C-alpha positions in Angstrom: 126.8 220.8 185.9 129.8 218.5 186.0 129.6 214.7 185.2 131.8 211.9 186.1 131.4 209.8 183.1 131.1 206.2 182.8 129.6 205.3 179.3 130.5 207.4 176.4 128.0 206.8 173.2 128.0 208.0 169.7 124.6 208.1 168.3 124.5 208.7 164.5 127.5 211.3 164.7 128.9 212.5 161.7 131.1 215.6 160.8 131.9 217.6 157.6 134.1 221.0 158.4 131.8 222.7 155.7 128.3 221.6 156.2 126.6 224.2 154.1 128.5 223.5 150.6 126.8 221.2 148.0 127.8 217.7 148.5 129.8 218.3 151.8 133.1 216.2 152.4 132.8 214.3 155.5 136.0 214.0 157.7 133.8 211.2 160.0 131.4 209.5 157.9 127.8 208.3 160.3 128.8 206.0 163.4 127.2 204.5 166.1 129.9 204.0 169.1 129.9 202.8 172.7 132.9 203.0 174.5 132.7 201.4 178.5 133.2 202.7 181.5 137.3 202.1 182.5 138.1 200.5 179.1 141.5 200.9 176.9 140.5 201.9 173.5 143.1 202.5 170.5 141.7 204.2 167.5 144.2 203.5 164.6 144.3 204.8 160.8 146.4 206.4 158.7 147.0 210.2 158.7 144.0 212.1 157.6 141.2 209.2 158.4 139.3 211.2 160.9 140.8 209.9 164.2 141.9 213.5 165.5 137.8 214.3 164.3 136.5 211.7 166.7 138.8 212.5 169.4 137.8 216.5 169.5 134.1 216.0 169.5 134.2 213.4 172.2 136.1 216.1 174.3 133.9 219.1 173.0 136.7 220.8 170.8 134.2 220.2 167.6 130.7 219.9 167.8 129.4 217.0 165.3 127.8 218.5 162.5 125.1 215.4 162.5 124.1 213.3 165.4 124.5 213.5 169.3 126.9 212.0 172.1 125.6 210.9 175.4 127.8 210.3 178.4 126.0 208.2 180.7 122.9 208.7 178.8 123.1 212.4 179.2 122.8 214.6 175.9 126.5 216.5 176.1 126.8 217.4 172.4 126.3 220.9 173.2 128.0 221.0 176.4 131.6 222.8 176.8 134.9 220.6 177.3 134.7 222.0 180.9 131.5 220.6 181.8 132.6 217.2 179.9 135.0 216.2 182.5 137.7 214.6 180.1 141.6 215.1 180.1 143.0 215.6 176.9 146.5 214.8 176.2 147.8 216.2 172.6 151.2 215.0 170.5 152.7 218.2 171.9 152.6 218.2 175.6 151.5 222.1 176.7 153.4 222.6 179.5 154.0 226.0 181.8 157.9 226.5 181.7 157.8 229.2 184.5 156.3 226.3 186.6 158.0 223.8 188.7 157.1 220.3 187.8 154.7 220.2 191.1 152.8 223.4 190.3 152.3 222.1 186.4 150.6 218.9 187.7 148.7 220.5 190.6 147.5 223.3 187.9 144.0 221.7 187.4 143.0 221.6 191.1 144.1 225.4 192.0 141.7 226.0 189.2 139.2 224.3 190.7 140.1 225.9 194.3 141.0 222.9 196.1 142.7 223.0 199.2 146.9 223.2 199.5 147.0 220.3 201.6 144.7 218.4 198.9 146.8 219.2 196.2 150.0 218.5 197.4 148.5 214.8 198.4 147.1 214.1 195.4 150.4 215.7 193.4 152.6 213.7 195.0 150.0 210.7 194.7 150.3 210.9 190.7 154.1 211.5 190.6 154.9 208.3 192.3 152.4 206.7 190.2 154.5 208.7 186.8 157.7 208.0 188.1 158.1 212.0 188.6 158.8 212.4 192.7 162.3 213.3 191.9 161.3 216.1 189.7 158.9 217.9 191.6 160.8 221.0 192.3 162.6 221.4 189.0 161.6 223.9 186.5 159.8 222.6 183.4 162.2 223.9 181.2 164.8 221.7 182.3 162.4 218.7 181.3 163.0 215.9 178.5 159.9 215.6 175.9 159.2 212.1 177.4 158.9 213.9 181.2 156.6 216.9 179.7 154.3 214.3 178.2 154.0 212.6 181.5 153.4 215.7 183.4 150.6 216.1 180.7 149.2 213.0 181.5 149.5 213.8 185.0 147.1 216.6 184.5 144.4 214.3 183.9 144.9 212.1 186.5 145.2 214.1 189.6 141.4 215.4 188.8 139.1 212.9 190.6 136.3 213.5 188.3 138.2 212.5 185.3 136.5 209.3 183.9 138.4 209.6 180.4 141.5 210.8 179.1 141.8 211.2 175.5 145.2 210.9 173.8 146.0 212.3 170.6 149.6 210.4 169.6 150.6 211.0 172.5 154.3 209.3 172.1 155.2 210.8 168.6 157.7 213.1 170.1 159.3 210.2 172.4 162.6 207.7 172.0 161.4 204.3 171.0 162.2 202.4 174.2 160.7 205.0 176.4 157.3 204.6 174.4 157.4 200.9 175.5 158.0 201.7 179.1 155.2 204.7 178.7 152.8 202.6 177.3 153.1 199.8 180.1 152.8 202.7 182.9 149.5 203.7 180.9 148.4 200.1 181.3 149.1 200.3 184.7 147.4 203.9 185.3 144.3 202.5 183.8 144.2 198.8 186.2 144.8 201.7 189.2 142.5 204.3 188.3 140.1 202.8 186.1 139.9 205.8 184.0 138.8 205.3 180.3 141.9 205.7 178.1 141.5 206.5 174.3 144.0 206.5 172.6 144.6 207.7 168.9 147.8 206.3 166.8 148.9 205.6 163.1 151.2 203.1 164.8 149.7 199.3 164.6 152.0 198.1 166.7 151.5 200.6 169.6 147.3 200.4 169.5 148.0 196.7 169.2 150.2 196.3 172.4 148.2 199.4 174.2 144.8 198.2 174.1 142.1 195.8 174.5 139.6 196.9 171.9 140.9 198.9 168.6 138.8 201.0 166.4 140.0 201.2 162.7 139.2 204.1 160.7 139.7 204.1 156.7 138.7 207.6 155.1 136.5 209.0 157.8 134.7 205.5 158.3 135.2 202.9 160.7 136.0 199.4 159.0 136.2 197.4 162.6 136.2 197.2 165.8 137.6 194.1 167.6 140.2 193.0 170.4 144.0 193.0 168.7 143.6 189.1 168.2 140.4 189.6 166.2 141.6 192.0 163.7 144.8 190.1 163.3 143.2 186.9 162.9 139.7 187.8 161.1 140.4 191.5 159.1 136.8 192.4 158.3 138.3 194.1 155.3 141.4 193.4 153.0 142.3 197.6 154.2 142.7 195.8 157.8 144.6 193.1 156.6 147.5 195.1 154.8 147.3 197.9 157.5 147.6 195.4 160.4 150.0 193.0 161.1 153.9 193.2 159.7 154.3 192.2 157.1 151.0 192.7 155.8 148.2 190.1 155.5 149.2 188.0 152.0 146.5 188.5 149.7 146.4 186.4 146.4 143.4 187.0 143.4 141.2 184.0 143.5 138.3 182.2 142.1 135.3 180.3 144.2 135.6 176.7 142.8 132.6 175.5 145.0 131.1 175.6 148.6 134.2 176.4 150.9 136.7 176.0 147.6 139.1 178.5 145.7 141.5 178.5 143.5 144.8 180.2 142.5 145.1 179.6 139.0 145.1 175.6 139.2 145.7 175.2 142.5 142.6 174.3 145.0 142.2 175.4 148.3 139.8 174.0 150.8 138.7 177.0 153.3 136.8 177.3 156.5 134.0 179.6 154.7 130.9 178.8 153.1 131.0 180.6 149.7 128.0 179.6 147.9 126.2 182.8 148.3 129.1 184.9 146.8 128.3 186.1 143.6 131.3 188.4 142.8 134.1 187.9 140.4 136.5 190.1 142.8 137.7 187.8 145.5 141.1 187.6 147.3 142.2 184.6 149.6 143.8 186.5 152.5 146.3 184.8 155.0 148.6 185.6 157.4 152.4 185.0 156.9 152.3 183.6 160.4 150.4 180.6 159.3 151.9 180.0 155.9 153.8 176.5 156.5 156.9 175.5 154.1 157.2 172.0 153.0 159.5 170.1 150.5 156.5 168.2 149.0 153.0 168.9 147.7 150.5 168.0 150.1 146.7 169.0 150.6 146.0 172.9 150.3 149.7 173.7 148.7 151.0 175.9 146.4 154.1 175.7 144.5 156.4 178.6 145.0 159.9 179.9 144.0 161.9 181.0 146.7 163.2 184.8 146.4 164.7 185.2 149.8 165.2 184.7 153.7 165.7 187.4 155.7 166.7 186.3 159.2 165.4 188.4 162.0 166.9 186.1 165.6 163.7 184.4 166.6 162.1 184.3 163.1 162.7 183.8 159.4 161.0 185.6 156.8 160.8 183.6 153.7 159.6 185.7 150.6 158.4 183.8 147.7 156.2 184.2 144.5 154.1 182.1 142.8 153.6 183.2 139.5 153.6 187.1 139.9 152.3 187.0 142.8 154.4 187.5 146.2 153.8 185.2 149.0 155.7 185.9 152.6 155.8 182.6 155.5 157.3 183.7 159.2 159.2 180.0 159.8 161.2 178.7 162.7 164.6 179.9 162.8 166.0 176.3 162.9 163.9 175.2 160.1 166.3 175.1 156.6 164.9 176.5 153.6 165.4 175.5 150.8 166.8 177.3 147.8 164.8 177.8 144.7 161.2 175.5 144.5 159.3 174.9 147.2 155.6 174.6 148.4 153.4 176.7 150.8 150.7 175.0 152.8 147.7 177.4 153.7 145.9 175.7 156.5 142.2 175.8 155.9 141.1 177.2 159.2 143.7 180.1 158.5 142.7 181.2 155.1 140.2 184.3 155.1 138.2 184.7 151.9 137.3 188.2 150.7 134.7 189.3 148.2 134.5 193.1 147.0 137.5 193.5 149.6 135.1 192.6 152.4 135.0 189.5 154.7 133.1 186.6 153.4 
């Protein structure tokens, strides 16, 4: 029985590759997730955080040691990959070198006994979408890495019944300038075919420019799910603050001084957060370099800094400074005259994130 999926749900799913040992180690810790039909998602995190395990559980290559997976409310936890109607695109594309581009693209339909004219029509349509129409008669051996990856993607698109395409680091082998074009192409495909696209990557730039929603993982655990803007402006943990954004979020050791006030050394900062319930001594003030303002005199929410260096990136300047031993970075306009030596940096209160035990208050 084949399924066309609209919604993928993971219920209490967890996985250990050695579940029978005492105190098993979990590659994927217990999670509950819902992926809506036609969405464009990225799963982001460092190597070994459980991204690929999660993808392989959804595709059926791995059966989870705990929990259930549902496609449109139907439990498919023990269904084979073939029955799930999911296409998977791997880091290194699997291409049949003896076949032409057209034969490679049409192969999934050939295996399902589609009539020849249907295969030709569908292959032509997908080749147009992917910009492969002039290569259809070429043998696959003659292709570049990015063309092979497009074919791999195209094999998922030729099938009418594919409801989700799972991509595991699909652009790793591709040149940086082509990556940009391919990400744009993937967005267009998502609009055109309304397939759910789930994209695994360790590259925050890829995730932020591709996905509508990003799922950030660390040590087998989902630490935050949100839009690129939410992850950037309000990271739920210090890990997300460090992992997303370039440079990473400024994090400064702080103490709570009032209902919405923290201090760094002898400097007090108003924040937009109610801190009256926080008991921990492990407190940090986080602020993005984009939101730090450079001033030549002291005003509200300002800290004194020594400027170490200024890097000119063309469209902005990155100011590296420190307050005592604490480094602080600020992105400022390229026309701003940055003072040498001593200056003041202002942290607008609505841009301050306060973390207690590494979690956003």
